[in-house]
KEMAR-82549 format. One line per field, with one value per residue (C-alpha): residue number from 0; residue in three letters; y negated, z negated, x. Coordinates in Angstrom, 1 decimal, always signed. Layout:
num <- [NUM_...]
residuo <- [ALA_...]
c2 <- [Y_...]
c3 <- [Z_...]
c1 <- [X_...]
! end
This chain:
num <- [0_1_2_3_4_5_6_7_8_9_10_11_12_13_14_15_16_17_18_19_20_21_22_23_24_25_26_27_28_29_30_31_32_33_34_35_36_37_38_39_40_41_42_43_44_45_46_47_48_49_50_51_52_53_54_55_56_57_58_59_60_61_62_63_64_65_66_67_68_69_70_71_72_73_74_75_76_77_78_79_80_81_82_83_84_85_86_87_88_89_90_91_92_93_94_95_96_97_98_99_100_101_102_103_104_105_106_107_108_109_110_111_112_113_114_115_116_117_118_119_120_121_122_123_124_125_126_127_128_129_130_131_132_133_134_135_136_137_138_139_140_141_142_143_144_145_146_147_148_149_150_151_152_153_154_155_156_157_158_159_160_161_162_163_164_165_166_167_168_169_170_171_172_173_174_175_176_177_178_179_180_181_182_183_184_185_186_187_188_189_190_191_192_193_194_195_196_197_198_199_200_201_202_203_204_205_206_207_208_209_210_211_212_213_214_215_216_217_218_219_220_221_222_223_224_225_226_227_228_229_230_231_232_233_234_235_236_237_238_239_240]
residuo <- [MET_SER_LYS_HIS_PRO_THR_LEU_TRP_ALA_ARG_ALA_ALA_GLU_ASP_ARG_ARG_TRP_THR_THR_VAL_PHE_LEU_ALA_LEU_LEU_CYS_ILE_GLY_LEU_LEU_ALA_TRP_THR_PHE_ARG_VAL_ALA_VAL_GLY_GLY_ALA_LEU_PHE_ARG_LEU_GLN_GLU_ILE_GLU_VAL_VAL_GLY_VAL_ASP_GLN_ASP_ASP_ALA_GLU_LEU_VAL_ARG_LEU_TYR_VAL_ALA_GLU_PRO_LYS_GLY_GLN_TYR_LEU_TRP_ARG_ILE_GLN_GLU_THR_ARG_VAL_ALA_GLN_ARG_VAL_ARG_LEU_ILE_PRO_TRP_ALA_ARG_ALA_VAL_ARG_VAL_ASN_LYS_VAL_TRP_PRO_ASP_ARG_MET_ARG_VAL_THR_VAL_ARG_ARG_ASP_ARG_PRO_ALA_ALA_GLN_ALA_LEU_VAL_GLU_GLY_ARG_LEU_VAL_ASP_LEU_SER_ALA_HIS_GLY_ARG_MET_ILE_GLY_LEU_ARG_GLN_VAL_VAL_SER_GLU_GLN_PRO_LEU_VAL_GLN_GLY_VAL_HIS_ASP_ASP_ALA_SER_ARG_LYS_MET_ALA_MET_ALA_ALA_ARG_ARG_SER_PHE_ASN_ALA_VAL_ARG_SER_GLU_ASP_GLU_LEU_SER_GLU_LEU_ARG_VAL_HIS_ASP_LEU_GLY_VAL_SER_VAL_TYR_ASP_ARG_GLN_GLY_ILE_GLU_TYR_ARG_LEU_GLY_ARG_ASP_ARG_PHE_GLU_SER_ARG_LEU_LYS_LYS_ALA_GLU_ARG_VAL_ARG_GLN_GLY_LEU_LEU_LYS_ARG_ARG_VAL_ARG_PHE_ASN_ARG_MET_ILE_LEU_ASP_ASP_GLU_ARG_HIS_PRO_ASN_ARG_VAL_VAL_VAL_ARG_ARG_GLY_SER]
c2 <- [+0.0_-3.5_-5.7_-8.7_-7.8_-10.5_-12.5_-15.7_-14.3_-13.3_-16.7_-18.4_-16.2_-17.2_-20.9_-20.5_-19.1_-21.7_-24.4_-23.0_-22.8_-26.4_-27.5_-25.8_-27.3_-30.8_-30.3_-29.1_-32.1_-34.4_-32.8_-33.0_-36.7_-37.4_-35.6_-37.7_-40.9_-40.2_-38.8_-41.0_-44.7_-44.9_-47.4_-48.5_-52.1_-52.5_-56.2_-59.4_-62.0_-65.7_-68.2_-72.1_-72.8_-72.6_-69.6_-70.9_-71.7_-68.4_-66.5_-68.4_-67.4_-63.8_-63.9_-65.3_-62.6_-60.0_-57.0_-54.5_-52.7_-49.2_-50.3_-48.7_-51.4_-50.6_-51.2_-54.8_-57.4_-60.4_-62.8_-62.1_-62.5_-65.9_-67.0_-66.3_-68.2_-71.3_-71.5_-72.9_-76.7_-77.6_-74.6_-75.5_-73.7_-70.3_-67.3_-63.6_-60.9_-57.2_-56.2_-52.5_-50.0_-51.4_-55.3_-58.3_-61.9_-64.9_-68.2_-71.3_-75.0_-77.2_-80.3_-83.2_-85.9_-89.3_-91.0_-90.6_-91.1_-91.4_-88.8_-88.4_-89.6_-87.3_-88.3_-86.1_-85.9_-86.7_-85.5_-87.8_-86.8_-87.2_-83.6_-83.1_-80.9_-80.9_-82.6_-84.9_-85.4_-88.7_-91.6_-91.3_-94.0_-93.2_-95.8_-95.5_-94.9_-96.0_-95.8_-92.4_-89.9_-87.6_-86.4_-89.1_-91.9_-90.2_-89.7_-93.4_-94.5_-92.4_-93.5_-97.0_-95.8_-94.5_-97.6_-99.7_-97.4_-98.2_-101.9_-102.4_-100.5_-97.9_-99.0_-102.3_-100.6_-100.6_-99.7_-99.0_-99.4_-98.1_-100.2_-101.0_-103.1_-100.5_-100.4_-103.0_-102.5_-104.3_-104.9_-105.0_-108.8_-108.1_-109.6_-108.0_-107.2_-106.4_-104.2_-102.9_-99.4_-99.0_-100.5_-100.6_-100.7_-103.6_-105.5_-105.0_-106.1_-109.4_-109.7_-109.4_-112.1_-114.4_-113.4_-114.2_-117.6_-118.5_-117.4_-119.7_-122.5_-121.5_-121.2_-119.0_-116.8_-113.8_-112.5_-112.0_-110.9_-109.3_-107.2_-109.8_-107.7_-110.7_-112.6_-109.9_-112.4_-114.4_-114.1_-115.7_-116.5_-117.3_-119.4_-118.6_-120.8]
c3 <- [+0.0_+0.9_-1.9_-0.4_-0.2_+2.5_+5.0_+3.0_-0.1_+1.7_+3.3_-0.1_-1.5_+1.5_+0.9_-2.7_-1.7_+1.0_-1.6_-4.0_-1.1_-0.1_-3.7_-4.1_-0.7_-1.9_-5.3_-3.4_-1.1_-4.1_-5.9_-2.7_-2.2_-5.9_-5.5_-2.4_-4.1_-7.1_-5.4_-2.3_-1.4_-1.7_-4.6_-4.9_-4.4_-0.9_-0.1_-2.0_+0.1_-0.8_+0.5_+0.4_+0.6_+3.1_+3.5_+1.1_-1.7_-1.1_-1.8_-5.1_-5.9_-5.3_-7.7_-10.4_-9.7_-11.0_-9.8_-8.0_-4.9_-5.7_-8.9_-9.3_-8.5_-11.3_-13.8_-12.7_-14.7_-12.6_-15.6_-16.5_-13.0_-12.8_-16.1_-14.7_-11.4_-13.4_-15.0_-11.6_-12.2_-9.0_-9.0_-9.2_-8.8_-9.1_-8.3_-8.2_-6.6_-5.9_-2.4_-2.4_-1.7_-1.7_-1.6_-4.0_-2.8_-4.8_-3.8_-5.1_-4.3_-4.4_-6.5_-4.4_-5.8_-6.6_-7.9_-8.7_-12.0_-13.6_-16.6_-18.4_-15.4_-12.9_-10.2_-10.5_-8.7_-10.8_-10.0_-10.2_-13.8_-15.0_-14.6_-13.6_-10.5_-9.1_-8.8_-5.9_-4.2_-2.5_-3.3_-1.7_-0.6_-3.7_-6.5_-9.1_-12.7_-15.5_-19.2_-19.5_-21.9_-22.9_-21.7_-23.2_-21.6_-18.2_-18.4_-19.3_-16.4_-14.0_-15.4_-14.6_-11.0_-10.4_-11.7_-9.3_-6.4_-7.4_-7.1_-4.4_-1.6_-3.0_-0.5_-2.4_-5.5_-6.0_-9.6_-13.0_-16.3_-19.6_-22.6_-26.2_-25.2_-22.8_-19.0_-16.4_-12.7_-10.0_-6.5_-3.3_-3.8_-7.1_-9.3_-12.7_-14.1_-17.8_-18.7_-22.2_-23.1_-21.9_-19.8_-16.9_-14.1_-15.7_-16.4_-12.8_-11.4_-13.4_-12.2_-8.6_-9.0_-10.5_-7.8_-4.9_-6.5_-6.8_-3.2_-1.9_-3.9_-2.7_-6.1_-6.5_-9.6_-10.7_-13.8_-15.0_-18.6_-19.4_-22.6_-25.2_-27.6_-29.7_-26.6_-24.1_-21.6_-21.4_-18.5_-18.7_-15.5_-15.2_-12.3_-10.0_-8.1]
c1 <- [+0.0_+1.4_+2.8_+0.7_-3.0_-3.6_-1.3_-2.1_-0.5_+2.6_+2.8_+2.5_+5.4_+7.6_+6.9_+8.0_+11.3_+11.7_+11.0_+13.6_+16.1_+15.6_+15.9_+19.2_+20.3_+19.4_+21.2_+24.3_+24.3_+23.8_+26.7_+29.0_+28.0_+28.8_+32.2_+33.0_+32.0_+34.1_+37.1_+37.0_+36.8_+32.9_+32.0_+35.6_+36.5_+38.0_+37.6_+37.2_+35.3_+35.8_+33.3_+33.4_+37.1_+39.8_+42.3_+45.0_+42.5_+40.9_+44.1_+44.5_+40.9_+41.7_+44.7_+42.4_+39.8_+42.4_+40.5_+42.7_+41.4_+40.3_+38.6_+35.1_+32.6_+30.2_+33.1_+33.5_+31.8_+30.8_+30.7_+34.2_+35.4_+33.6_+35.2_+38.6_+38.0_+36.7_+40.2_+41.3_+41.1_+39.3_+36.9_+33.2_+29.8_+31.4_+29.3_+30.3_+28.2_+28.8_+28.1_+27.6_+29.1_+32.7_+32.9_+32.7_+31.8_+33.1_+31.4_+33.2_+33.2_+36.5_+36.2_+37.4_+39.7_+38.1_+41.1_+44.7_+46.4_+49.8_+49.9_+53.2_+55.0_+53.3_+50.9_+47.8_+44.4_+41.2_+37.7_+34.7_+34.2_+37.9_+39.1_+42.8_+42.5_+46.0_+49.4_+50.3_+53.7_+52.8_+50.5_+47.0_+44.5_+42.4_+42.3_+45.1_+44.2_+46.6_+46.7_+44.9_+46.4_+43.4_+40.1_+38.1_+40.1_+39.9_+36.2_+35.8_+37.8_+36.0_+32.6_+33.7_+34.8_+31.3_+29.6_+31.8_+30.7_+27.1_+27.5_+30.2_+31.8_+34.2_+36.8_+37.0_+38.3_+42.1_+43.0_+41.6_+43.4_+42.5_+43.6_+42.8_+39.7_+38.3_+38.6_+39.6_+38.8_+40.8_+39.4_+41.5_+42.0_+43.8_+40.9_+40.5_+37.1_+37.3_+34.4_+34.9_+33.8_+30.3_+27.4_+29.8_+27.2_+25.1_+28.3_+29.5_+26.1_+26.4_+30.1_+28.9_+26.2_+28.9_+31.4_+28.9_+28.2_+31.9_+32.6_+29.8_+31.4_+34.9_+36.2_+39.3_+39.7_+41.8_+40.1_+36.5_+35.9_+32.6_+33.2_+32.1_+30.0_+28.8_+27.8_+26.7_+25.4_+28.6_+30.9_+34.3_+36.1_+39.8_+40.7_+43.5_+45.8]
! end
């Protein structure tokens, strides 16, 4: 007598064995894939792509990334990589992303110089917010900042520089000096505007109104003092020869 009373029962038995066979085959393929992934190049870092800067800067970024090729991608922590890249003085808006299965992308923006400063006898580039972002070998066309010895003085000087740009053309600014009384800015005509330590934009707007009036009257001057705290509306003008 047949083991299977009907053809349908035999077919069902065959399907069960087929299912078992396919399941074992899938398990084998998964095991083989895992072995290839672990033992081969799959999921290992093969390339660090740097976006947003030129080639020379990109090579520096890769040095700060400090992740060797061949490292397993899942072991890399994007936040730590980003922290290392931010140690570059000019690095801004840093983003790090894994690109599976074997790449990493670092997006970074280079902070551009807004001024140059003499710091301990060296000429350095300053960002718009007073960060030192690199050494210079030759003088640039950017305004020169003097008298800055710490972060606070650099930030104050660059705040005055931004305020000047809001009132007059940035091409008219020649120099900024930080001293005991605050900040003085000098335009291309060599005229000093002593601004104190705060309210730079409002004081420069007042200075511009006075300057325009003096120009109409053809009055020559070389200094304008606007930092009188006891008399905030007073503007003192020193006439030039």
